C-alpha positions as CSV (number, residue, x, y, z in Angstrom):
1,M,14.4,-12.1,-0.9
2,K,12.8,-10.0,-4.2
3,T,10.4,-7.4,-3.6
4,L,8.7,-5.3,-5.6
5,V,6.9,-2.3,-3.5
6,I,4.0,-0.9,-6.4
7,Y,2.5,2.7,-4.6
8,D,0.4,5.5,-6.7
9,S,0.3,8.8,-5.1
10,V,-2.1,11.5,-6.5
11,F,-0.4,14.5,-4.1
12,G,3.1,12.5,-3.2
13,N,2.7,10.8,0.0
14,T,1.9,7.1,-0.3
15,E,5.3,7.6,-3.1
16,K,7.6,8.8,0.1
17,V,5.7,5.9,1.9
18,A,7.0,2.9,-0.4
19,Q,10.7,4.8,-1.3
20,A,10.7,4.9,2.5
21,I,9.8,1.8,2.6
22,G,12.4,0.9,-0.3
23,K,15.0,1.9,1.3
24,V,15.0,0.5,4.8
25,L,14.6,-2.9,2.1
26,G,18.0,-1.7,0.4
27,A,18.2,-1.7,-3.6
28,T,19.9,-4.7,-3.9
29,N,16.3,-6.7,-2.8
30,A,13.6,-4.4,-3.9
31,T,12.5,-2.9,-6.3
32,V,9.8,0.5,-6.2
33,K,7.9,1.5,-9.1
34,K,4.9,3.1,-10.0
35,V,2.0,1.3,-10.4
36,T,2.0,3.1,-14.3
37,E,5.6,1.8,-15.2
38,V,5.2,-1.7,-13.8
39,A,5.4,-4.1,-16.7
40,E,4.6,-8.1,-16.3
41,S,8.5,-9.6,-16.0
42,D,8.7,-7.0,-13.2
43,L,6.3,-9.7,-11.2
44,K,8.2,-12.8,-12.3
45,A,10.3,-14.5,-9.3
46,L,8.9,-12.7,-6.6
47,D,8.8,-13.3,-2.9
48,W,6.9,-10.0,-1.6
49,I,4.8,-7.8,-3.4
50,I,3.7,-4.5,-1.0
51,A,0.9,-2.3,-2.6
52,G,1.0,1.0,-1.2
53,S,-2.5,3.6,-2.5
54,P,-3.8,6.5,-1.3
55,T,-7.5,6.1,0.5
56,R,-9.8,8.2,-2.7
57,A,-13.0,7.4,-2.5
58,F,-12.9,5.5,0.6
59,R,-10.9,2.6,-2.4
60,P,-7.3,2.8,-3.3
61,T,-6.7,4.5,-7.2
62,E,-8.9,3.6,-10.4
63,G,-4.8,2.5,-11.0
64,M,-4.0,0.6,-8.4
65,N,-7.4,-0.9,-8.2
66,T,-7.3,-1.4,-11.8
67,F,-4.1,-2.9,-11.8
68,L,-4.3,-5.4,-9.4
69,K,-7.9,-6.3,-10.9
70,T,-6.6,-7.7,-14.5
71,L,-3.4,-9.7,-13.0
72,D,-4.2,-13.0,-13.3
73,A,-5.6,-15.8,-10.6
74,G,-3.1,-17.8,-9.7
75,S,0.0,-15.4,-10.6
76,L,0.9,-14.7,-6.9
77,K,0.5,-17.9,-6.1
78,D,2.9,-18.4,-3.3
79,V,3.8,-14.9,-3.4
80,K,3.7,-13.0,-0.2
81,A,1.7,-8.8,0.5
82,A,1.4,-6.5,2.4
83,V,-0.4,-3.7,2.3
84,F,-0.7,-0.2,3.4
85,D,-2.5,3.7,2.4
86,T,-2.6,6.8,3.0
87,R,-5.2,8.4,4.8
88,I,-6.4,11.1,7.1
89,S,-7.2,10.3,11.1
90,P,-11.0,10.5,11.7
91,E,-9.8,12.2,15.1
92,T,-8.4,15.1,13.0
93,I,-12.2,14.6,10.9
94,K,-14.2,17.6,11.9
95,S,-17.2,16.3,11.1
96,K,-18.8,13.7,12.6
97,A,-21.3,12.2,10.1
98,F,-18.0,12.2,7.7
99,R,-16.2,10.7,10.9
100,F,-18.8,8.0,10.8
101,I,-18.8,7.4,6.4
102,V,-15.0,7.0,7.3
103,S,-15.7,4.3,10.0
104,R,-18.8,1.8,7.8
105,A,-16.5,2.5,4.5
106,G,-13.6,2.2,5.3
107,Y,-9.3,2.2,3.6
108,A,-7.8,1.9,0.6
109,A,-5.3,-0.9,2.2
110,P,-8.1,-3.3,2.8
111,A,-9.7,-3.9,-0.4
112,M,-5.8,-4.2,-1.8
113,A,-5.4,-7.5,1.0
114,K,-8.5,-9.0,-0.6
115,L,-7.6,-8.4,-4.4
116,L,-3.7,-9.9,-3.4
117,Q,-5.4,-12.6,-2.1
118,S,-7.6,-13.5,-5.0
119,K,-4.5,-13.4,-7.2
120,G,-2.8,-16.6,-5.2
121,A,-1.0,-14.0,-2.4
122,E,-0.7,-14.5,1.4
123,V,-1.2,-11.1,2.7
124,I,1.1,-11.0,5.7
125,G,0.4,-8.9,8.5
126,G,-3.2,-6.3,8.9
127,P,-3.0,-3.5,6.1
128,E,-1.5,-0.3,7.9
129,G,-2.7,3.2,7.1
130,F,0.4,6.0,7.2
131,L,-1.9,9.7,8.0
132,V,-1.7,12.7,6.4
133,L,-2.9,15.7,7.6
134,E,-4.6,17.0,5.2
135,S,-6.6,15.5,2.2
136,E,-3.2,16.8,0.0
137,G,-0.5,16.6,3.2
138,P,1.7,16.6,4.4
139,L,2.6,13.4,6.0
140,A,2.2,13.3,9.7
141,E,4.7,13.9,12.2
142,G,6.9,10.9,12.4
143,E,5.0,8.3,9.4
144,L,7.9,8.1,7.5
145,E,9.6,5.9,10.9
146,R,6.4,3.8,11.2
147,A,6.9,2.7,7.7
148,A,10.5,1.5,7.8
149,A,9.5,0.1,11.4
150,W,7.0,-1.3,9.8
151,V,8.3,-3.0,6.7
152,K,11.3,-4.8,9.1
153,S,8.2,-6.0,11.0
154,I,6.2,-7.4,8.8
155,T,9.6,-9.5,6.6
156,K,10.8,-10.8,9.9
157,K,7.7,-12.8,9.6
């Protein structure tokens, strides 16, 4: 199973999740790359693509968004995909107004899922979010273990 785990990271939290996912999948099966390092040749003969981004202004980073939008239509046909983001838990947001905005505007992962589907990928499982304690992190306790369990569960499907 050839898998590419691509990520963008601002404060290092999303990279930690991507590396944890890559470790579970194993070095012989998975390549983990920052989105700015992905070459067209990395997309050849893939079985899986897993994309991760921090949530920035309710969306993926500009780098991840641009990368996914510029993929050729149909270029991910017959490729399974999964997406994740890092985000602050709404329960930890003190401002009721901001919590309301977050509940309406959403997170990065669903936007990435739509973009991957538009390129022909079959998104397996729902978009997943891994929690950070503050906007710059760190990751909440147990999130790397949860990422490992998540990727094991989706790749069995």
